[in-house]
Kinemage of the C-alpha trace (Angstrom):
@kinemage 1
@onewidth
@group {chain A} dominant
@subgroup {mainchain}
@vectorlist {calphas} color= white
{ca lys a 1} P 0.000 0.000 0.000
{ca ile a 2} L 2.817 2.430 0.846
{ca leu a 3} L 4.490 1.640 -2.468
{ca asp a 4} L 1.242 2.423 -4.307
{ca val a 5} L 1.114 5.834 -2.606
{ca ala a 6} L 4.769 6.465 -3.489
{ca arg a 7} L 4.092 5.560 -7.114
{ca arg a 8} L 1.051 7.842 -7.276
{ca glu a 9} L 2.862 10.803 -5.703
{ca asn a 10} L 5.858 10.262 -7.927
{ca ala a 11} L 3.641 10.138 -11.010
{ca ala a 12} L 2.295 13.564 -9.999
{ca ile a 13} L 5.841 14.948 -9.696
{ca ile a 14} L 6.785 13.561 -13.115
{ca gly a 15} L 3.583 14.891 -14.677
{ca leu a 16} L 3.994 18.372 -13.215
{ca ser a 17} L 7.653 18.556 -14.199
{ca asp a 18} L 6.708 17.576 -17.754
{ca leu a 19} L 4.071 20.333 -17.796
{ca leu a 20} L 6.574 22.887 -16.491
{ca lys a 21} L 8.910 22.073 -19.392
{ca asp a 22} L 6.404 23.773 -21.703
{ca ser a 23} L 6.635 27.071 -19.800
{ca gln a 24} L 9.216 29.822 -20.132
{ca leu a 25} L 12.209 28.841 -18.052
{ca ser a 26} L 15.768 30.031 -17.745
{ca glu a 27} L 18.491 27.559 -18.687
{ca asp a 28} L 19.285 26.955 -14.990
{ca gln a 29} L 15.622 26.319 -14.205
{ca arg a 30} L 15.368 23.912 -17.141
{ca asp a 31} L 18.468 22.051 -15.909
{ca met a 32} L 17.008 21.801 -12.396
{ca leu a 33} L 13.708 20.572 -13.829
{ca asp a 34} L 15.543 17.911 -15.826
{ca ile a 35} L 17.328 16.743 -12.669
{ca met a 36} L 14.015 16.685 -10.803
{ca gly a 37} L 12.425 14.584 -13.543
{ca arg a 38} L 15.351 12.146 -13.676
{ca ser a 39} L 15.324 11.874 -9.884
{ca ala a 40} L 11.582 11.170 -9.839
{ca arg a 41} L 12.025 8.501 -12.500
{ca ala a 42} L 14.890 7.013 -10.483
{ca leu a 43} L 12.586 6.913 -7.449
{ca val a 44} L 10.050 4.984 -9.524
{ca glu a 45} L 12.822 2.520 -10.320
{ca ile a 46} L 13.670 2.208 -6.606
{ca val a 47} L 10.032 1.483 -5.728
{ca asn a 48} L 9.943 -1.027 -8.552
{ca gly a 49} L 13.193 -2.459 -7.191
{ca val a 50} L 11.523 -3.165 -3.856
{ca leu a 51} L 8.723 -4.914 -5.705
{ca asp a 52} L 11.318 -6.782 -7.790
{ca leu a 53} L 12.997 -7.975 -4.598
{ca glu a 54} L 9.708 -9.506 -3.530
{ca lys a 55} L 9.427 -11.182 -6.947
{ca leu a 56} L 13.026 -12.390 -6.735
{ca glu a 57} L 12.426 -13.939 -3.324
{ca ala a 58} L 9.317 -15.646 -4.736
{ca gly a 59} L 11.283 -16.890 -7.771
{ca lys a 60} L 9.146 -14.857 -10.201
{ca leu a 61} L 11.469 -12.058 -11.365
{ca gln a 62} L 11.857 -11.812 -15.124
{ca leu a 63} L 14.570 -9.703 -16.705
{ca glu a 64} L 13.713 -7.517 -19.673
{ca arg a 65} L 15.618 -7.676 -22.920
{ca arg a 66} L 15.806 -4.264 -24.587
{ca thr a 67} L 18.359 -2.470 -26.703
{ca phe a 68} L 20.103 0.285 -24.755
{ca ser a 69} L 23.397 2.110 -24.415
{ca pro a 70} L 25.436 1.004 -21.399
{ca gly a 71} L 27.363 4.287 -21.566
{ca asp a 72} L 24.140 6.301 -21.420
{ca ala a 73} L 22.880 4.187 -18.500
{ca val a 74} L 26.067 4.877 -16.519
{ca glu a 75} L 25.972 8.570 -17.398
{ca glu a 76} L 22.346 8.811 -16.173
{ca cys a 77} L 23.258 7.219 -12.843
{ca val a 78} L 26.259 9.492 -12.377
{ca ser a 79} L 24.245 12.608 -13.241
{ca leu a 80} L 21.514 11.599 -10.764
{ca leu a 81} L 24.062 11.413 -7.955
{ca ala a 82} L 26.276 14.316 -9.066
{ca ala a 83} L 24.579 16.830 -6.761
{ca ser a 84} L 25.102 14.559 -3.723
{ca ala a 85} L 28.762 14.130 -4.650
{ca ala a 86} L 29.246 17.869 -5.175
{ca gln a 87} L 27.623 18.602 -1.824
{ca lys a 88} L 30.244 16.418 -0.125
{ca gly a 89} L 33.070 17.820 -2.280
{ca ile a 90} L 33.661 14.423 -3.900
{ca asp a 91} L 34.623 14.031 -7.547
{ca leu a 92} L 32.206 11.663 -9.322
{ca ala a 93} L 33.203 10.454 -12.768
{ca phe a 94} L 32.804 7.572 -15.181
{ca leu a 95} L 34.819 5.977 -17.951
{ca val a 96} L 33.392 3.681 -20.611
{ca asp a 97} L 36.173 1.762 -22.339
{ca glu a 98} L 36.211 1.822 -26.138
{ca ser a 99} L 35.775 -1.978 -26.091
{ca val a 100} L 32.213 -1.554 -24.783
{ca pro a 101} L 29.603 -1.697 -27.564
{ca ser a 102} L 27.498 1.438 -27.968
{ca leu a 103} L 24.307 -0.648 -27.876
{ca ile a 104} L 23.566 -3.928 -26.122
{ca gln a 105} L 20.565 -6.128 -25.345
{ca gly a 106} L 19.741 -6.385 -21.666
{ca asp a 107} L 17.755 -4.964 -18.789
{ca pro a 108} L 18.646 -1.261 -18.415
{ca val a 109} L 16.311 -0.772 -15.432
{ca arg a 110} L 18.005 -3.494 -13.374
{ca leu a 111} L 21.437 -2.220 -14.405
{ca arg a 112} L 20.557 1.308 -13.254
{ca gln a 113} L 19.125 -0.058 -9.990
{ca ala a 114} L 22.365 -1.865 -9.254
{ca leu a 115} L 24.585 1.068 -10.248
{ca ile a 116} L 22.598 3.612 -8.239
{ca asn a 117} L 22.762 1.341 -5.210
{ca leu a 118} L 26.518 0.788 -5.535
{ca leu a 119} L 27.275 4.441 -6.306
{ca gly a 120} L 25.039 5.605 -3.460
{ca asn a 121} L 26.954 3.381 -1.043
{ca ala a 122} L 30.309 4.534 -2.402
{ca leu a 123} L 29.271 8.167 -1.932
{ca lys a 124} L 27.861 7.512 1.536
{ca phe a 125} L 31.100 5.963 2.785
{ca thr a 126} L 33.501 8.323 1.003
{ca glu a 127} L 34.287 11.470 2.955
{ca glu a 128} L 36.785 12.990 0.519
{ca gly a 129} L 38.386 12.197 -2.791
{ca gln a 130} L 36.593 10.514 -5.632
{ca val a 131} L 34.220 7.850 -6.877
{ca ile a 132} L 34.807 6.540 -10.397
{ca val a 133} L 32.730 4.062 -12.399
{ca thr a 134} L 34.582 2.152 -15.102
{ca val a 135} L 32.911 -0.068 -17.697
{ca thr a 136} L 34.940 -2.570 -19.728
{ca ser a 137} L 34.136 -5.469 -21.995
{ca thr a 138} L 35.694 -8.619 -20.518
{ca ala a 139} L 34.481 -11.159 -23.075
{ca arg a 140} L 32.878 -10.763 -26.456
{ca thr a 141} L 31.618 -13.088 -29.153
{ca glu a 142} L 29.567 -12.359 -32.225
{ca asp a 143} L 26.280 -12.375 -30.316
{ca arg a 144} L 27.288 -11.947 -26.649
{ca cys a 145} L 29.166 -9.386 -24.640
{ca glu a 146} L 30.170 -9.576 -21.001
{ca leu a 147} L 30.591 -6.219 -19.332
{ca gln a 148} L 32.339 -5.419 -16.084
{ca phe a 149} L 31.231 -2.429 -14.033
{ca ala a 150} L 33.785 -1.379 -11.423
{ca ile a 151} L 33.339 1.342 -8.832
{ca asp a 152} L 36.536 2.675 -7.345
{ca asp a 153} L 36.344 5.068 -4.425
{ca ser a 154} L 38.618 6.614 -1.847
{ca gly a 155} L 36.367 5.544 1.047
{ca pro a 156} L 37.444 3.295 3.924
{ca gly a 157} L 36.465 0.023 2.231
{ca ile a 158} L 35.068 -3.068 3.906
{ca pro a 159} L 37.122 -4.513 6.760
{ca ala a 160} L 38.786 -7.817 5.786
{ca glu a 161} L 36.931 -9.782 8.461
{ca phe a 162} L 33.573 -8.958 6.792
{ca met a 163} L 34.576 -9.768 3.185
{ca gly a 164} L 33.466 -13.394 3.490
{ca ser a 165} L 29.889 -12.378 4.227
{ca leu a 166} L 29.417 -10.031 1.251
{ca phe a 167} L 27.079 -12.360 -0.632
{ca glu a 168} L 25.217 -13.668 2.421
{ca pro a 169} L 21.816 -12.357 3.551
{ca tyr a 170} L 22.043 -8.730 4.718
{ca ala a 171} L 23.703 -8.040 8.035
{ca gln a 172} L 25.091 -4.786 9.402
{ca ala a 173} L 28.901 -5.109 9.299
{ca glu a 174} L 29.245 -3.028 12.451
{ca ala a 175} L 26.320 -3.576 14.811
{ca ser a 176} L 27.339 -0.862 17.305
{ca thr a 177} L 24.921 2.041 17.695
{ca ala a 178} L 27.959 4.355 17.765
{ca arg a 179} L 29.018 3.413 14.209
{ca pro a 180} L 29.717 6.359 11.877
{ca phe a 181} L 27.429 5.069 9.067
{ca thr a 182} L 24.115 3.275 8.778
{ca gly a 183} L 23.178 0.718 6.161
């Protein structure tokens, strides 16, 4: 029920921002409106991600297969989080290797969900320095391409003793209430 309300409210934000685009705006206002629209659409994807998690746990998640640009998907994610990075004084950048095809078949929504989650965590735990996303093609045949997305940051990293539990069900690495970060 809460997710339905979030979807409805978000649809109103997207609709109003689309209507505002038709009015007379300065270039700065238009840029802010574009960011607002992209952020609202990203929020829709997050809500859908929660619903997808429920489907995944039930064994009913189906991936889409659409043509999209991996470079554009990464750029969208970086631009959505650029304001957060700038607010913390962190450089946020991306590099798409020339080996990466300009168009691929896959699920761009799930890719963006994963990248936004990983980038958001990198930004949350990085106090100074940079966060860089790099995309490379690690294997390629005539009809398949394997891409690697790497996020490099100058944050503290994960303590060695918790590395073994990375792919286990969620647990807070540091359970203390005095920890510097949540999540």
